[in-house]
SEKOLRO-734805 format. One record per residue (C-alpha): residue in one letter; x, y, z. Coordinates in Angstrom, 2 decimals, padded with zeros to 5 digits. Each point is the difference from the previous one (the first is absolute). Layout:
BEGIN
<site residu="A" u="X" v="Y" w="Z"/>
...
//
This chain:
BEGIN
<site residu="S" u="008.67" v="-001.15" w="015.08"/>
<site residu="Y" u="-003.37" v="001.65" w="000.46"/>
<site residu="S" u="-001.85" v="002.37" w="002.27"/>
<site residu="V" u="-003.68" v="000.73" w="000.53"/>
<site residu="K" u="-001.44" v="003.34" w="001.04"/>
<site residu="D" u="-003.73" v="000.71" w="-000.01"/>
<site residu="N" u="-001.23" v="-001.23" w="-003.40"/>
<site residu="K" u="003.42" v="000.00" w="-001.76"/>
<site residu="V" u="002.64" v="-002.69" w="-000.39"/>
<site residu="S" u="003.57" v="000.80" w="-000.99"/>
<site residu="K" u="002.17" v="-002.82" w="-001.33"/>
<site residu="E" u="003.69" v="000.17" w="-000.75"/>
<site residu="Y" u="001.90" v="-002.47" w="-002.13"/>
<site residu="K" u="003.81" v="000.03" w="000.21"/>
<site residu="W" u="002.03" v="-002.00" w="-002.50"/>
<site residu="E" u="003.62" v="-000.87" w="000.66"/>
<site residu="V" u="002.16" v="000.54" w="-003.06"/>
<site residu="D" u="003.56" v="-000.79" w="-000.94"/>
<site residu="G" u="002.08" v="002.73" w="-001.57"/>
<site residu="S" u="-000.56" v="003.74" w="-000.04"/>
<site residu="G" u="-002.96" v="002.11" w="-001.05"/>
<site residu="D" u="-003.72" v="-000.49" w="000.30"/>
<site residu="P" u="-001.62" v="-002.89" w="-001.86"/>
<site residu="L" u="-002.41" v="000.50" w="-002.87"/>
<site residu="M" u="-003.14" v="-002.05" w="000.58"/>
<site residu="L" u="-003.44" v="-000.20" w="-001.55"/>
<site residu="G" u="-003.32" v="000.67" w="001.69"/>
<site residu="L" u="-003.54" v="-000.92" w="-001.00"/>
<site residu="P" u="-002.77" v="002.63" w="000.13"/>
<site residu="H" u="-001.17" v="-001.08" w="003.47"/>
<site residu="H" u="003.57" v="000.52" w="001.25"/>
<site residu="I" u="000.47" v="003.36" w="-001.72"/>
<site residu="D" u="-003.32" v="001.34" w="001.32"/>
<site residu="Q" u="001.06" v="-000.68" w="003.60"/>
<site residu="L" u="003.64" v="001.18" w="-000.08"/>
<site residu="S" u="000.83" v="002.99" w="002.15"/>
<site residu="E" u="001.27" v="003.22" w="-001.55"/>
<site residu="K" u="003.57" v="-000.84" w="001.11"/>
<site residu="T" u="000.32" v="-002.65" w="-002.71"/>
<site residu="K" u="001.82" v="000.84" w="-003.26"/>
<site residu="F" u="-001.60" v="-000.94" w="-003.31"/>
<site residu="V" u="002.19" v="-000.21" w="-003.09"/>
<site residu="M" u="-002.50" v="-000.86" w="-002.71"/>
<site residu="E" u="-002.73" v="002.38" w="-001.08"/>
<site residu="K" u="-001.62" v="-002.76" w="-002.02"/>
<site residu="S" u="-000.70" v="-003.53" w="001.08"/>
<site residu="Y" u="000.08" v="-003.08" w="-002.15"/>
<site residu="Q" u="-002.39" v="-002.90" w="-000.22"/>
<site residu="T" u="000.94" v="-003.43" w="001.39"/>
<site residu="L" u="-002.01" v="-003.13" w="000.70"/>
<site residu="K" u="-000.61" v="001.20" w="003.55"/>
<site residu="G" u="-000.95" v="003.56" w="-000.95"/>
<site residu="K" u="001.60" v="003.35" w="-000.75"/>
<site residu="M" u="003.42" v="000.28" w="001.62"/>
<site residu="T" u="001.71" v="003.28" w="000.97"/>
<site residu="G" u="003.68" v="000.39" w="000.87"/>
<site residu="V" u="000.77" v="000.97" w="003.59"/>
<site residu="V" u="003.44" v="000.81" w="001.43"/>
<site residu="G" u="000.81" v="-000.82" w="003.60"/>
<site residu="S" u="000.64" v="-002.80" w="002.45"/>
<site residu="N" u="-002.75" v="001.30" w="002.33"/>
<site residu="W" u="-003.64" v="000.16" w="-000.98"/>
<site residu="E" u="-002.37" v="001.76" w="002.39"/>
<site residu="M" u="-003.64" v="-000.75" w="-000.71"/>
<site residu="E" u="-003.05" v="001.56" w="001.62"/>
<site residu="Y" u="-003.49" v="-001.51" w="000.06"/>
<site residu="N" u="-003.34" v="001.25" w="001.27"/>
<site residu="L" u="-001.83" v="-002.73" w="001.87"/>
<site residu="T" u="-003.57" v="-000.75" w="-000.99"/>
<site residu="T" u="-002.89" v="-000.37" w="002.37"/>
<site residu="L" u="-001.14" v="-003.60" w="000.34"/>
<site residu="E" u="-003.66" v="-000.67" w="000.59"/>
<site residu="W" u="-002.06" v="-003.13" w="000.44"/>
<site residu="G" u="-002.72" v="-000.89" w="-002.47"/>
<site residu="S" u="001.10" v="001.75" w="-003.17"/>
<site residu="N" u="-002.87" v="-000.02" w="-002.46"/>
<site residu="K" u="002.00" v="000.71" w="-003.16"/>
<site residu="L" u="-000.64" v="-003.47" w="-001.44"/>
<site residu="E" u="-003.71" v="000.38" w="000.69"/>
<site residu="E" u="000.04" v="003.29" w="-001.91"/>
<site residu="G" u="001.30" v="-001.74" w="-003.14"/>
<site residu="W" u="003.71" v="000.76" w="000.40"/>
<site residu="G" u="000.92" v="-003.68" w="-000.21"/>
<site residu="E" u="-001.28" v="-000.40" w="-003.56"/>
<site residu="F" u="001.45" v="003.36" w="-001.03"/>
<site residu="L" u="003.45" v="-001.00" w="001.26"/>
<site residu="K" u="-000.24" v="-003.45" w="-001.54"/>
<site residu="N" u="-000.57" v="001.46" w="-003.48"/>
<site residu="D" u="002.88" v="002.49" w="000.41"/>
<site residu="I" u="002.36" v="-002.76" w="001.11"/>
<site residu="I" u="-000.93" v="-002.23" w="-002.95"/>
<site residu="T" u="000.44" v="002.91" w="-002.44"/>
<site residu="S" u="003.38" v="000.91" w="001.51"/>
<site residu="L" u="001.22" v="-003.62" w="-000.15"/>
<site residu="N" u="-001.08" v="-000.31" w="-003.64"/>
<site residu="D" u="001.85" v="003.26" w="-000.81"/>
<site residu="D" u="003.13" v="-001.32" w="001.71"/>
<site residu="V" u="-000.11" v="-003.26" w="-001.97"/>
<site residu="N" u="-000.67" v="001.73" w="-003.33"/>
<site residu="N" u="002.81" v="002.56" w="000.53"/>
<site residu="F" u="002.61" v="-002.48" w="001.18"/>
//
């Protein structure tokens, strides 16, 4: 479920589980950054996977909060050279991924 108020979105994920106790799941950095303070973390350190650094999270409910961005027409970031800058970063990152696999 989700709710929107002003420039914030709150999303809640509820997993149904069999058995007793809360499940142990793994979250990627973009999940961890958005989790509300109610969520329990069990790992101080994360570990690297193919998809990124994963951190253990306990609970069948994840509440995530996002700040909405302002959308505008006619962004000039590509005209300012951002396109080439991002292209080089993406190529470097992909090469690092391949070499460290």
